[in-house]
N, C-alpha and C positions, 0 to 999 in steps of 0.2 A: 557638471560644466558640460554644456552643449559643444558638440563637434561643429566646426564651421563648415559650411557647404558650399559648392559653387553656386547655388542659388542665393546664398546669402551674399556672396563677392557680386553677383551680377545685380542685386537690388541696390546693393551700396554703389556700385559704378553706373546705377542706371542704365545697364544694357540687359540683354538676354542671356540665359545661360548657354545656350550655344554659342554666343559672342565671346563669351568668357572661354569657352573651350578652345575655339579657333586663335584666341590671343595667346593662349598657353600652348598649343600645338605647333602654330606657324604653318599649318596645312592650308589655312585660307587667308588671305589678304585682308588685315585689319588695320585701320588707320592708326598713325602712332599716337593719336590723342587718347583713342580708345584704350590702346595698349596702356599707356601712362595712367589712365584713371582705374584699370583693372589691377595695375601692379600697387597702385596707391591704397586700392581697396583691400587688396591681400594682405597690405602690410598693417594696416588699421585693424584689421579683424584677425590677424596671426594665421591666416590660413596657409597650409602646406599641402601643395599637391601632391598626390599619389605618384611615386615614380612608376608604379605598375600602370596606373591610368595613362600617363605622359607616354610611356613607351607603346602601348596599345593606340594610342593616338597617332602616334608617328608611323605606327606600322611595324615597330621592331620590338625586340625583347631584350636587347643588350646582352644576350647569351651567345658565347660560342661554345664549339665542340672540338675537344682535341681527341683524334682517334691514333692510340698507338698500338704497337703488337703485344707488348709486354711491360706491365708497370714495375714488375718484380726486377727487371733489368735496370741497374741503377744509370744506364745511358739514357734511357727513355724517361725515367723518373726525372734526370735534371732537364731533359728537353721541355716536358710537361711544367716544370718549373719556372722555366724562362717563359713559355707562353703564359702563364698564370699572372707572373708578375708584370708582365707587359701588358695584359688584358687589364687587369685591376686599376693599373695606373690611368688607363685611358677610360674607366668608368663602364667596364663590361665584367661580367661573370664567366665562368668557364665550367663545363661540364666534361668528365672524363670518360672514356671509352676504351676498353681494352680488348683486343680480338685474337689473340692466342695464334697469330699467323695462318690463322683459319680464313679462306677466301669468303666461303660462303656467311660466316659469320660477320666479315666486314661488310659484305653486302646489306645484312640484316641490320647492322648498326647503322649504316648511312641510311638505309630507309627509316628507320626509327627516327633518327635525328632530323631527317625531312618533314617527317609527320608532327613531331613535337616542336617546330617553328622555331629553331635556333637562326640566329642572323648570319651566321657562317661558320666553315668546319675549317679547321687546322688539321692536315692529315699526313701522319707518318706510316705510308703502306707497309703491311707486313706480307700480305700476299695479294700484290697489287691487282686490280680488276683492268680492263682494257678502258682506253679514253672514250670510247663509246657508250661502253657500259655506264661509266661515271655520268656522262652528260645526260643518257636516258633515265638514271636514277635520280638525279639531284635537280633537273629542270634548272630554274635560275638562281639555285642557292649558291653563293659563292664559296668557292673551295682554294684554298692553300696548299700546295705540298710542302711538307719540312722534310728535310734528311734524306728521305726516299722519294721517288716518283714513279711515273711511268715512261718507258721508253717513246719518245715522240709525242710526249703530252702537249696539249695547248693550254694546259691550267698553269697559272703561277707557280713557280717553286723556288724555294730557299734552300740550298744543299751546300755542303762543303766541296772543297776542291779534291775530290776523291782521286782524279788521275794523276794529279801532280803529287798527291800524298805517297800514291804506291810508287811513283817513280823516284821519291825520295827515299824510301825503303830499299828499292833494287840498287840506287846507287851506293846508298849505305854498305850494304853487304857485299857489293864488288869492290869497294875500296878496303873492304876487310880481308880480301882475298877469294871471298867466296865465289864458285862457279856452279855450284849443283844445290838446288833447292827444291822444297816440297811446298804448294800452295794451298791452304784451307780456305775453302770457298764457302760461301752462303748458300744454303739451299734457296731453289726458285730462281727467276731471273730478273732481279730488280735492276734497275739504271744504275743504281751505286755499285752493287759488286760487279757488273759489266764494267764499268770504269775502272774500278780497283785493279781487277785482272789484267785488263788492257794496257793501262798504264804500267804495272809492274813488268808485264811481258815486253814491252817497247823498250823501256831501259833496260832490261836485263840483258835482252838480245843484242842491244847497240853496245853494251859494255863487255860482250862477250861471254855472257851466261849461257849454260846449255839448257837442254829442254828440261822441263819440269812438270812432275805429275800435279795434278789438281783433284782435290779431293772435296766433295761437298757434305756439308753437315749442318747442324743447326747451331746456331749462335750462342751456345751454352759452353760452360766448363766441360760438361760431359761430352759434349758434341767434339771438342777439342780433344779429349783423351780418345774417344773411338776413332776419330779419322787417322790418327797417327799410327796406331798399332799396327796395322798392315807393312808400315815402313820401319818399324824397330830395329830389323836387321841391318837395312841399307844404311841407317843412320850408325848402328854399331859398327859397321865397317867402314865407315867414312864415304860411302856413296852418295850419301845426304848429308850437307854439312849447315844447311840453314832451314828454316821454316817462318813463312809469311803468312800469318793468321788475318782474315779481313775483319776480325774484332778482337778486342781484348780476352773476353772470355774464353775464347778459342783458344788464343795464344797460352792464357793461363793452364787450360788442361791440358794442352800439349806438353808444358812444362812438367807438370804434376806427372804426367804419365812416362815422360822421358826419365825423370827422377827416380820413379818405381822401376824402371827397367834398368837402373843403374847407369844411364847415359849422363854425362855432365853437362850442364848449361850455364855458359856458353862455351867451355873448353872443346866439348866434342861437336856440340850443335848449337846454333845461334837461332834465337827466336824473336820474331818482331810481330807486336801487334797492331791495331788500329781503332783509335777512339781517345784514348787517354782517360779510361775510367779510374776512379779512386783506387779500386783494388790493385791495379797493376803497378802503382808505386810501392805497395807493400807485399807483393808476390815475393817468392825467393827462386832465383834472383828479380831483383826490380826488373820491370819490363820496359824494354824499349819499344816505342809506339809513335804513332802519328795523332797528336793532337788536335782535335777539333774544339771549336768554342760553341758548345752545346747550349749554352745559356743564350748566346748571341744567335744561334740559330732558331730558337723558339721565339726570342723578341723581335727578332728580323721578320719572320713570318707572320706574327700577330701584327705587327705595325703595318704590314702591306694589306691585311685583311682588312683592319679598323680603318684606315685610310680610305679604303674602297667604300666602305660601308658609310663614313661619316661624310664623305665628298659625293656621295650616291654616284659614283662613276665605276664602271665595268673593270675588273682586273685586266691587266695589260697582257698576261700570260708569259710575260718575260722570266727568265731564270737569274735568280741572284746567287752569286758563288761567292762563299766566305773563305778566305785563306786557312791554310793548314800548316803544322811545323812539326819537323821531326824531333822526337825527346829521346835522347839517348841515355840509357840506364846500364844495368850489369847483364842483360840476357843475351848482347850481343859482344863478340871479340873477333880476334884474327883467326882467319879459318885454318883448322888444323892439318898439319901436311900429312899426307898418304904415305905410309911406308912402302916401298917398292918391295915386290915378291919374288 
């Protein structure tokens, strides 16, 4: 059985192969009558145009890239899942790049992505570059930040309301009577961690909370363990009664280290995380945290990028902010009373 070619369709429609290509791609104007004849010839002959050829004719690949710091972290796996589901629904495929929170590796991936001619990039920056670096590196390749962004960026971004989430944490702890806290921050100076620290500080001070130390660590269980070790004695004596970790894995690590030291959570120290990863609900005790709509973040970022690509319009540079909510579980309780000495 012979394969039907564009030349066969052209002969059946009484036009040139070039005209058939133009009728299929839409890149050049072709009369409605010729388009009709080409379609009828295709139907009669059973011709199926190559999707790859169609994409090349349009100057597109229908491929997006998502760049995340660590696919082994369930949060970023969920984010990638949201991106992929939304992309496939719109007829796009997705390639995944993980950077390990390494700035040079992120730059290398972005350069590679540009040279491989993907249509656009969804970027969750682990070791974010500068705004000018991205523009210089990517040229006109469209990019949407998701979850994390660059401070002062003019790229479109889709993020959670980190500032308000941190305020919810502070108010929850204050309502429980806590006035002394330790904050576990994420290494680097990403916009998300800046907003979380700022939101917590503003609400904490407004509610009468005292000064609190900030420890930077990597956003892993091991990072949370290491971050609290220097403060074990202060928590044992009641000088610190609450911990706010800027992600759930750090919070879980903190809980595990406190339990190892014989400090009860939450009777002696309350612990709150951020993200609501599935592991938090099954930690001991189950983790109080801020829930983000992670699938929604991925889907919204993908929709913004594909809308721009399909409509052939530049991205607006706007910031889309999704709401968050406080999920109260068993890792927080009323602040313990300090015994008079």
